[in-house]
C-alpha atoms as a printed R data frame, in Angstrom:
    type eleno elety resid chain resno       x       y       z
1   ATOM     1    CA   MET     A     1   0.000   0.000   0.000
2   ATOM     2    CA   LEU     A     2   2.947   2.382   0.547
3   ATOM     3    CA   PRO     A     3   3.454   3.175  -3.182
4   ATOM     4    CA   LEU     A     4  -0.250   4.009  -3.517
5   ATOM     5    CA   VAL     A     5  -0.092   6.304  -0.490
6   ATOM     6    CA   LEU     A     6   3.004   8.105  -1.783
7   ATOM     7    CA   ASP     A     7   2.040   8.294  -5.458
8   ATOM     8    CA   VAL     A     8  -1.725   8.781  -5.118
9   ATOM     9    CA   GLY     A     9  -2.809   9.664  -1.578
10  ATOM    10    CA   ILE     A    10  -0.276  12.402  -0.805
11  ATOM    11    CA   PRO     A    11  -0.513  14.175  -4.214
12  ATOM    12    CA   LEU     A    12  -4.315  14.071  -4.097
13  ATOM    13    CA   ALA     A    13  -4.508  15.446  -0.555
14  ATOM    14    CA   SER     A    14  -1.809  18.020  -1.337
15  ATOM    15    CA   TYR     A    15  -3.745  19.339  -4.334
16  ATOM    16    CA   TYR     A    16  -6.930  20.020  -2.386
17  ATOM    17    CA   ILE     A    17  -5.067  21.466   0.614
18  ATOM    18    CA   LEU     A    18  -3.045  23.818  -1.584
19  ATOM    19    CA   SER     A    19  -5.920  24.847  -3.849
20  ATOM    20    CA   ASP     A    20  -8.796  25.044  -1.342
21  ATOM    21    CA   GLY     A    21  -6.871  25.676   1.867
22  ATOM    22    CA   PHE     A    22  -4.132  28.042   0.666
23  ATOM    23    CA   GLY     A    23  -5.799  29.449  -2.438
24  ATOM    24    CA   LEU     A    24  -3.112  28.413  -4.933
25  ATOM    25    CA   SER     A    25  -4.011  28.282  -8.589
26  ATOM    26    CA   GLU     A    26  -4.876  24.929 -10.109
27  ATOM    27    CA   VAL     A    27  -1.575  24.863 -12.035
28  ATOM    28    CA   ALA     A    28   0.490  25.670  -8.932
29  ATOM    29    CA   ALA     A    29  -1.402  23.155  -6.794
30  ATOM    30    CA   LEU     A    30  -0.983  20.426  -9.409
31  ATOM    31    CA   GLY     A    31   2.714  21.242  -9.751
32  ATOM    32    CA   TRP     A    32   3.510  21.193  -6.033
33  ATOM    33    CA   SER     A    33   1.451  18.047  -5.493
34  ATOM    34    CA   SER     A    34   3.754  16.236  -7.945
35  ATOM    35    CA   VAL     A    35   6.880  16.865  -5.851
36  ATOM    36    CA   VAL     A    36   6.618  13.776  -3.609
37  ATOM    37    CA   PRO     A    37   6.226  11.233  -6.455
38  ATOM    38    CA   ALA     A    38   9.077  12.923  -8.351
39  ATOM    39    CA   LEU     A    39  11.389  12.832  -5.322
40  ATOM    40    CA   ARG     A    40  10.458   9.221  -4.668
41  ATOM    41    CA   THR     A    41  11.363   8.276  -8.237
42  ATOM    42    CA   VAL     A    42  14.703  10.093  -7.987
43  ATOM    43    CA   TRP     A    43  15.461   8.387  -4.680
44  ATOM    44    CA   ALA     A    44  14.617   4.996  -6.171
45  ATOM    45    CA   LEU     A    45  17.141   5.682  -8.928
46  ATOM    46    CA   VAL     A    46  19.855   6.931  -6.548
47  ATOM    47    CA   ARG     A    47  19.720   4.091  -4.028
48  ATOM    48    CA   ARG     A    48  20.064   1.360  -6.644
49  ATOM    49    CA   THR     A    49  23.373   0.204  -8.059
50  ATOM    50    CA   GLY     A    50  21.909   0.052 -11.557
51  ATOM    51    CA   VAL     A    51  19.432   2.247 -13.375
52  ATOM    52    CA   ASN     A    52  15.891   0.886 -13.582
53  ATOM    53    CA   GLY     A    53  14.772   1.672 -17.127
54  ATOM    54    CA   LEU     A    54  11.095   1.862 -16.204
55  ATOM    55    CA   ALA     A    55  11.670   4.222 -13.252
56  ATOM    56    CA   LEU     A    56  13.901   6.445 -15.371
57  ATOM    57    CA   LEU     A    57  11.291   6.566 -18.134
58  ATOM    58    CA   ILE     A    58   8.567   7.639 -15.689
59  ATOM    59    CA   LEU     A    59  10.810  10.334 -14.195
60  ATOM    60    CA   VAL     A    60  11.730  11.828 -17.575
61  ATOM    61    CA   VAL     A    61   8.108  11.929 -18.756
62  ATOM    62    CA   ASN     A    62   7.017  13.501 -15.458
63  ATOM    63    CA   VAL     A    63   9.642  16.240 -15.635
64  ATOM    64    CA   VAL     A    64   8.980  17.065 -19.297
65  ATOM    65    CA   GLY     A    65   5.199  17.049 -18.830
66  ATOM    66    CA   LEU     A    66   5.381  19.237 -15.728
67  ATOM    67    CA   ALA     A    67   7.673  21.748 -17.467
68  ATOM    68    CA   MET     A    68   5.418  21.962 -20.534
69  ATOM    69    CA   SER     A    69   2.218  22.415 -18.569
70  ATOM    70    CA   THR     A    70   3.821  25.008 -16.253
71  ATOM    71    CA   MET     A    71   4.947  27.064 -19.251
72  ATOM    72    CA   THR     A    72   1.517  26.957 -20.873
73  ATOM    73    CA   GLY     A    73  -0.355  27.485 -17.607
74  ATOM    74    CA   ASP     A    74  -3.028  25.004 -18.655
75  ATOM    75    CA   PRO     A    75  -4.261  22.809 -15.753
76  ATOM    76    CA   ARG     A    76  -5.960  20.429 -18.186
77  ATOM    77    CA   LEU     A    77  -2.620  19.842 -19.894
78  ATOM    78    CA   MET     A    78  -1.119  19.003 -16.506
79  ATOM    79    CA   LEU     A    79  -3.850  16.434 -15.970
80  ATOM    80    CA   ALA     A    80  -3.325  15.040 -19.460
81  ATOM    81    CA   LYS     A    81   0.392  14.829 -18.662
82  ATOM    82    CA   ASP     A    82  -0.346  12.017 -16.225
83  ATOM    83    CA   SER     A    83  -2.007  10.039 -18.988
84  ATOM    84    CA   GLY     A    84   1.049  10.795 -21.110
85  ATOM    85    CA   VAL     A    85   3.124   8.961 -18.518
86  ATOM    86    CA   SER     A    86   0.822   5.948 -18.799
87  ATOM    87    CA   SER     A    87   0.883   6.009 -22.596
88  ATOM    88    CA   VAL     A    88   4.666   6.301 -22.916
89  ATOM    89    CA   VAL     A    89   5.270   3.627 -20.298
90  ATOM    90    CA   GLY     A    90   2.589   1.394 -21.802
91  ATOM    91    CA   ILE     A    91   4.036   1.713 -25.312
92  ATOM    92    CA   ALA     A    92   7.559   1.108 -23.999
93  ATOM    93    CA   VAL     A    93   6.439  -2.026 -22.151
94  ATOM    94    CA   ILE     A    94   4.674  -3.401 -25.246
95  ATOM    95    CA   VAL     A    95   7.664  -2.634 -27.485
96  ATOM    96    CA   SER     A    96   9.992  -4.335 -24.986
97  ATOM    97    CA   VAL     A    97   7.921  -7.518 -25.302
98  ATOM    98    CA   PHE     A    98   8.447  -7.689 -29.046
99  ATOM    99    CA   MET     A    99  12.138  -6.896 -28.559
100 ATOM   100    CA   GLY     A   100  12.448  -9.950 -26.317
101 ATOM   101    CA   LYS     A   101  13.265  -7.982 -23.153
102 ATOM   102    CA   PRO     A   102   9.991  -7.408 -21.233
103 ATOM   103    CA   LEU     A   103  10.340  -4.376 -18.971
104 ATOM   104    CA   MET     A   104   7.979  -5.709 -16.305
105 ATOM   105    CA   THR     A   105  10.311  -8.642 -15.643
106 ATOM   106    CA   ALA     A   106  12.340  -6.314 -13.396
107 ATOM   107    CA   GLY     A   107   9.466  -6.314 -10.909
108 ATOM   108    CA   LEU     A   108   8.072  -9.752 -11.710
109 ATOM   109    CA   LYS     A   109  11.206 -11.800 -11.013
110 ATOM   110    CA   PRO     A   110  11.705 -10.640  -7.386
111 ATOM   111    CA   PHE     A   111   8.001 -11.212  -6.728
112 ATOM   112    CA   VAL     A   112   8.161 -14.781  -8.056
113 ATOM   113    CA   THR     A   113  11.533 -15.813  -6.632
114 ATOM   114    CA   LYS     A   114  10.984 -14.181  -3.206
115 ATOM   115    CA   GLY     A   115  14.720 -13.499  -2.939
116 ATOM   116    CA   ILE     A   116  15.501 -17.227  -2.623
117 ATOM   117    CA   ALA     A   117  18.698 -18.171  -4.462
118 ATOM   118    CA   ALA     A   118  17.387 -21.593  -5.495
119 ATOM   119    CA   ARG     A   119  14.299 -19.999  -7.035
120 ATOM   120    CA   GLY     A   120  16.427 -17.392  -8.792
121 ATOM   121    CA   ALA     A   121  18.460 -20.171 -10.370
122 ATOM   122    CA   ALA     A   122  15.251 -22.005 -11.271
123 ATOM   123    CA   TRP     A   123  13.942 -18.828 -12.965
124 ATOM   124    CA   ASP     A   124  17.112 -18.570 -15.046
125 ATOM   125    CA   ARG     A   125  16.859 -22.218 -16.143
126 ATOM   126    CA   LEU     A   126  13.201 -21.851 -17.087
127 ATOM   127    CA   ALA     A   127  13.802 -18.559 -18.913
128 ATOM   128    CA   ALA     A   128  16.513 -20.281 -20.945
129 ATOM   129    CA   GLY     A   129  14.760 -23.561 -21.694
130 ATOM   130    CA   SER     A   130  10.993 -23.362 -21.151
131 ATOM   131    CA   ALA     A   131   8.789 -21.940 -23.927
132 ATOM   132    CA   PRO     A   132   5.619 -21.815 -21.732
133 ATOM   133    CA   PHE     A   133   7.546 -19.887 -19.080
134 ATOM   134    CA   ARG     A   134   8.817 -17.333 -21.594
135 ATOM   135    CA   ARG     A   135   5.327 -16.918 -23.065
136 ATOM   136    CA   ALA     A   136   3.926 -16.191 -19.597
137 ATOM   137    CA   GLU     A   137   6.729 -13.705 -18.967
138 ATOM   138    CA   ARG     A   138   5.976 -11.839 -22.198
139 ATOM   139    CA   ARG     A   139   2.221 -11.995 -21.620
140 ATOM   140    CA   PHE     A   140   2.655 -10.417 -18.169
141 ATOM   141    CA   SER     A   141   4.284  -7.308 -19.654
142 ATOM   142    CA   LEU     A   142   1.830  -7.234 -22.566
143 ATOM   143    CA   ILE     A   143  -1.146  -7.147 -20.192
144 ATOM   144    CA   TRP     A   144   0.375  -4.306 -18.176
145 ATOM   145    CA   GLY     A   145   1.234  -2.313 -21.280
146 ATOM   146    CA   THR     A   146  -2.268  -2.707 -22.721
147 ATOM   147    CA   VAL     A   147  -3.991  -1.712 -19.478
148 ATOM   148    CA   LEU     A   148  -1.806   1.392 -19.177
149 ATOM   149    CA   LEU     A   149  -2.676   2.455 -22.725
150 ATOM   150    CA   VAL     A   150  -6.404   2.025 -22.105
151 ATOM   151    CA   GLU     A   151  -6.100   4.036 -18.888
152 ATOM   152    CA   CYS     A   152  -4.262   6.724 -20.859
153 ATOM   153    CA   VAL     A   153  -7.115   7.113 -23.336
154 ATOM   154    CA   ALA     A   154  -9.683   7.335 -20.538
155 ATOM   155    CA   ARG     A   155  -7.712   9.989 -18.640
156 ATOM   156    CA   VAL     A   156  -7.059  12.142 -21.731
157 ATOM   157    CA   ILE     A   157 -10.775  12.149 -22.524
158 ATOM   158    CA   GLY     A   158 -11.559  13.025 -18.908
159 ATOM   159    CA   ALA     A   159  -8.917  15.760 -18.734
160 ATOM   160    CA   TYR     A   160 -10.616  17.722 -21.510
161 ATOM   161    CA   THR     A   161 -14.264  16.904 -20.844
162 ATOM   162    CA   ILE     A   162 -14.611  16.799 -17.042
163 ATOM   163    CA   PRO     A   163 -14.103  19.745 -14.630
164 ATOM   164    CA   VAL     A   164 -10.511  19.952 -13.377
165 ATOM   165    CA   HIS     A   165 -11.515  19.747  -9.705
166 ATOM   166    CA   THR     A   166 -13.375  16.503 -10.397
167 ATOM   167    CA   MET     A   167 -10.755  15.013 -12.681
168 ATOM   168    CA   VAL     A   168  -8.029  15.402 -10.050
169 ATOM   169    CA   TRP     A   169  -9.570  12.691  -7.866
170 ATOM   170    CA   LEU     A   170 -11.203  10.782 -10.729
171 ATOM   171    CA   GLY     A   171  -7.846  10.459 -12.508
172 ATOM   172    CA   SER     A   172  -6.362   8.894  -9.382
173 ATOM   173    CA   VAL     A   173  -9.321   6.520  -9.179
174 ATOM   174    CA   LEU     A   174  -8.798   5.480 -12.801
175 ATOM   175    CA   MET     A   175  -5.111   4.869 -12.110
176 ATOM   176    CA   VAL     A   176  -5.820   2.733  -9.037
177 ATOM   177    CA   VAL     A   177  -8.478   0.740 -10.902
178 ATOM   178    CA   ALA     A   178  -6.091   0.175 -13.833
179 ATOM   179    CA   ILE     A   179  -3.307  -1.001 -11.521
180 ATOM   180    CA   ALA     A   180  -5.676  -3.308  -9.636
181 ATOM   181    CA   LEU     A   181  -7.034  -4.722 -12.893
182 ATOM   182    CA   ALA     A   182  -3.542  -5.354 -14.270
183 ATOM   183    CA   MET     A   183  -2.470  -7.005 -11.017
184 ATOM   184    CA   VAL     A   184  -5.474  -9.325 -10.990
185 ATOM   185    CA   VAL     A   185  -5.380 -10.291 -14.670
186 ATOM   186    CA   ALA     A   186  -1.605 -10.516 -15.065
187 ATOM   187    CA   GLY     A   187  -1.169 -12.071 -11.645
188 ATOM   188    CA   GLY     A   188  -3.742 -14.802 -12.157
189 ATOM   189    CA   SER     A   189  -2.839 -15.660 -15.742
190 ATOM   190    CA   CYS     A   190   0.941 -15.195 -15.614
191 ATOM   191    CA   ALA     A   191   2.591 -14.561 -12.240
192 ATOM   192    CA   GLU     A   192   0.904 -17.395 -10.329
193 ATOM   193    CA   PRO     A   193   1.592 -20.080 -12.983
194 ATOM   194    CA   MET     A   194   5.177 -18.842 -13.279
195 ATOM   195    CA   GLU     A   195   5.604 -19.028  -9.508
196 ATOM   196    CA   LYS     A   196   4.361 -22.609  -9.524
197 ATOM   197    CA   MET     A   197   6.776 -23.502 -12.326
198 ATOM   198    CA   VAL     A   198   9.683 -21.880 -10.488
199 ATOM   199    CA   ARG     A   199   8.788 -23.628  -7.235
200 ATOM   200    CA   ALA     A   200   8.497 -26.990  -8.962
201 ATOM   201    CA   GLU     A   201  11.783 -26.475 -10.806
202 ATOM   202    CA   ALA     A   202  13.593 -25.508  -7.600
203 ATOM   203    CA   GLU     A   203  12.191 -28.513  -5.742
204 ATOM   204    CA   ALA     A   204  13.100 -30.869  -8.599
205 ATOM   205    CA   GLU     A   205  16.655 -29.510  -8.632
206 ATOM   206    CA   ALA     A   206  16.924 -29.910  -4.854
207 ATOM   207    CA   ASP     A   207  15.646 -33.510  -5.093
208 ATOM   208    CA   ALA     A   208  18.120 -34.238  -7.890
209 ATOM   209    CA   GLU     A   209  20.997 -32.875  -5.824
210 ATOM   210    CA   THR     A   210  19.919 -34.912  -2.799
211 ATOM   211    CA   GLU     A   211  19.672 -38.056  -4.924
212 ATOM   212    CA   ALA     A   212  23.095 -37.378  -6.441
213 ATOM   213    CA   GLU     A   213  24.633 -36.925  -2.995
214 ATOM   214    CA   ARG     A   214  22.994 -40.165  -1.807
215 ATOM   215    CA   ASP     A   215  24.290 -42.074  -4.832
216 ATOM   216    CA   ALA     A   216  27.755 -40.623  -4.360
217 ATOM   217    CA   GLY     A   217  27.723 -41.675  -0.715
218 ATOM   218    CA   GLU     A   218  26.589 -45.196  -1.577
219 ATOM   219    CA   ARG     A   219  29.281 -45.516  -4.260
220 ATOM   220    CA   ALA     A   220  31.929 -44.281  -1.849
221 ATOM   221    CA   GLY     A   221  30.756 -46.755   0.789
222 ATOM   222    CA   ALA     A   222  30.750 -49.617  -1.687
223 ATOM   223    CA   ALA     A   223  34.223 -48.713  -2.912
224 ATOM   224    CA   GLY     A   224  35.497 -48.559   0.646
225 ATOM   225    CA   ALA     A   225  34.021 -51.941   1.520
226 ATOM   226    CA   GLY     A   226  35.332 -53.592  -1.666
227 ATOM   227    CA   GLY     A   227  38.832 -52.236  -1.287
228 ATOM   228    CA   ALA     A   228  39.343 -53.183   2.361
229 ATOM   229    CA   ALA     A   229  42.167 -55.715   2.971
230 ATOM   230    CA   PRO     A   230  40.925 -59.100   4.197
231 ATOM   231    CA   VAL     A   231  41.745 -59.933   7.794
232 ATOM   232    CA   PRO     A   232  43.792 -63.217   7.992
233 ATOM   233    CA   ALA     A   233  42.313 -65.991  10.053
234 ATOM   234    CA   VAL     A   234  44.091 -66.829  13.303
235 ATOM   235    CA   THR     A   235  44.760 -70.540  13.850
236 ATOM   236    CA   GLY     A   236  45.862 -72.146  17.046
237 ATOM   237    CA   SER     A   237  49.368 -73.720  17.195
C-alpha cells in the first residue's frame, strides 16, 4: 500500500489542501502536489546500483510534462500529462515484449523468486529452456502495457471533458483501478503459474541434488568396503 499512499494519496490530498486551503491556482497546486512522487522516483534511482529503465522513463516523462504544462499554464494539460506517462510507459512495455526484453520482468522476477537463491536459479533455467515460461513472462508485460494504454485514453478524454476539480480525484481513481485490474489479470494468468513452475523447478533440482549426494555416498561406501584388505584368520598352534 505504501506506493499508492506516496504516489496517489499524498498528491491528491496536497492538491486540495493547496488549492482550497491556501488558495493556490490549479496549475500551482498540481505542480507542487507532484513533488513527492518525483522525489520518490529520484530516490529509487539513486539508491540502486543500476538504473531501472522503467523508473527512469517515468521520471523523464514527469519532468517534461510538468515543465510543458507550467509554461503553458493550462491545468488540463497538466492532468493530461499524467495520462502521457501511462501512454509512454505502456508503449515502452509493449515494445519491450516484441524486442524480447519485457520491462515488467524487473518487478516480476523478485516477486516470483521471493529473494531465494534456489528460485532465482530455477527462474534462469526456465527462462533459458521453457517456452511456456517465456510466453507467460511476455504476456505479463503485454497485459500491463495494454492496461496502461487504455487508462491513458480514458484519462485524456476526462482531462478535456470533465471539470478539473473533479478530474483530479477521478484520474487517481482510474489509475488505481487500472493497476488493480492489471495485477489481478496478469497475476492470475501469468505470475501465479510462473511461480508454480519456479517452485516446482527448484524442488526438482533440490531432489536431484539430494539423490546425487545419496548415490555418491553409496558408491563411496561400496568402494570402501570392496577395497578393504581381508583380515587373515588366526589358527591355534
